[in-house]
C-alpha positions in Angstrom: -0.4 -7.4 56.3 -3.9 -5.3 56.8 -3.0 -2.8 58.9 0.2 -2.2 57.4 -1.9 -1.5 54.1 -4.3 1.2 55.9 -1.2 2.4 57.5 0.4 3.1 53.7 -2.9 4.6 52.5 -3.1 7.0 55.6 0.6 8.7 55.3 -0.2 9.0 51.8 -3.6 11.0 52.2 -1.9 12.8 55.0 1.2 13.5 52.9 -1.1 14.8 50.3 -2.7 16.7 52.7 0.4 18.8 53.9 2.7 18.7 50.8 3.5 22.3 50.2 1.3 24.2 47.3 -0.8 20.8 47.4 -3.4 19.8 49.2 -6.0 21.3 51.1 -3.7 22.8 53.9 -1.7 24.9 51.5 -2.7 28.5 50.3 -5.7 29.8 51.1 -6.2 28.0 54.2 -2.5 29.1 55.4 -3.3 33.1 54.7 -6.2 32.6 57.2 -4.1 31.5 59.8 -3.8 33.0 63.2 -1.3 35.8 62.8 1.4 36.5 65.4 0.7 39.1 67.9 4.0 41.1 69.2 4.4 43.6 72.0 4.7 47.1 71.7 8.3 46.8 73.1 8.9 44.0 70.3 7.8 46.1 67.7 9.4 49.6 68.8 12.8 47.7 68.6 12.3 46.3 65.3 11.2 50.0 63.6 14.7 51.5 65.5 16.6 48.3 63.4 15.1 50.0 60.4 15.2 53.4 60.8 11.2 54.3 61.5 10.0 56.8 63.9 7.1 57.0 65.3 5.1 59.8 67.0 1.8 60.4 68.8 -0.4 63.6 69.5 -0.7 62.4 73.5 3.3 61.6 73.2 2.2 58.6 75.2 2.0 54.4 74.2 -1.1 53.3 76.1 -3.7 51.0 73.4 -6.9 52.2 75.5 -6.0 55.9 74.7 -6.8 57.4 71.7 -4.3 60.1 71.7 -1.4 57.4 71.9 0.6 55.5 69.6 0.6 52.2 70.2 2.1 48.9 69.2 0.5 46.3 71.3 -1.0 42.9 70.0 0.3 44.6 66.7 0.9 41.1 63.9 4.2 40.5 63.3 4.0 40.8 59.7 2.4 44.4 59.7 5.8 45.2 61.8 7.8 43.5 58.8 5.9 45.3 56.1 6.4 48.6 57.9 10.1 47.4 57.9 9.7 46.2 53.9 8.2 49.3 53.0 11.0 51.5 54.9 13.9 49.4 52.6 12.1 49.3 49.5 10.8 52.9 49.2 14.1 54.4 50.8 11.7 57.1 52.6 11.9 57.8 56.2 9.1 56.8 57.8 7.0 58.1 61.1 4.3 56.4 61.8 1.3 58.6 63.6 -0.9 55.8 64.5 -1.0 51.5 65.7 -3.2 49.2 67.3 -4.5 52.5 69.8 -8.5 52.5 70.5 -9.9 55.2 68.3 -9.5 54.0 64.8 -12.7 52.4 62.7 -13.8 48.9 63.6 -13.4 45.2 61.6 -11.5 42.6 61.3 -8.3 44.2 58.9 -7.9 46.9 61.5 -5.8 49.2 63.6 -7.1 47.4 66.7 -6.8 44.2 65.4 -3.1 44.6 64.2 -3.5 45.0 60.2 -2.9 48.8 59.7 -0.3 51.2 60.5 -0.9 55.1 59.9 2.4 57.0 58.4 2.7 61.0 58.5 2.5 62.6 54.9 6.1 62.8 52.9 6.6 63.8 49.6 8.7 60.5 49.5 5.9 57.9 50.6 3.4 59.7 48.4 5.8 59.4 45.3 7.1 56.0 46.4 3.1 54.6 46.8 1.8 56.6 43.5 4.5 55.7 41.4 5.2 51.9 42.4 1.5 50.3 43.2 -1.5 50.2 41.6 -4.7 52.6 42.1 -7.5 50.3 42.7 -10.2 53.3 43.5 -11.9 54.8 46.3 -12.7 53.4 49.4 -16.2 53.9 51.0 -15.3 56.9 53.1 -13.7 58.7 49.5 -10.0 57.8 50.3 -7.8 57.0 47.2 -6.2 53.6 47.4 -3.1 51.8 46.0 -2.5 48.2 45.8 1.1 47.0 45.9 2.2 43.6 44.1 1.8 41.6 47.6 -1.9 43.0 48.2 -1.5 45.3 50.7 -3.6 48.4 50.5 -2.5 52.1 51.2 -5.4 54.4 51.3 -4.3 58.3 50.9 -6.7 59.8 53.9 -5.6 63.0 53.5 -3.4 63.5 56.4 -1.6 60.8 56.6 -1.5 57.4 54.9 -3.6 54.4 56.6 -1.7 51.1 55.5 -3.8 47.8 55.4 -1.5 44.8 55.9 -2.2 41.2 54.7 1.1 40.3 55.0 5.2 41.4 55.2 4.8 42.5 51.9 7.9 40.4 50.8 9.9 40.5 53.9 
């Protein structure tokens, strides 16, 4: 009888820990889970399906070459965020920077799969500035806007540097 009581109590505690929207394993803890990484081929397939183009000054996709545009080890949520941006904005998107070396380092960096660079266009600039909230200037002087889902769009002058914390409501 005592074993049954202990097991019942254990299951109740575990149920509370894992319950959606409750317990210690929901909310912020889920947001910090390791991101799902995808290959360059998977990313390009996703981008093609969404009508997103990409280019590189070197005409290549080698992750270790800074003149290439690579999507190797891109976070799935980042690729989905690009698809969401394309769908929501209706703008043509051309990715000019992915996970290749040569960008600034840090946890939420291009190399770690959290960022994409987009070529500037009137459509994209208008969409970002008219849809998202202006949140100030980054340390390097780039003005920033934040989407409702928390992703950050920095105007780096000749391109948009976008930090995807999530897929943007995919």
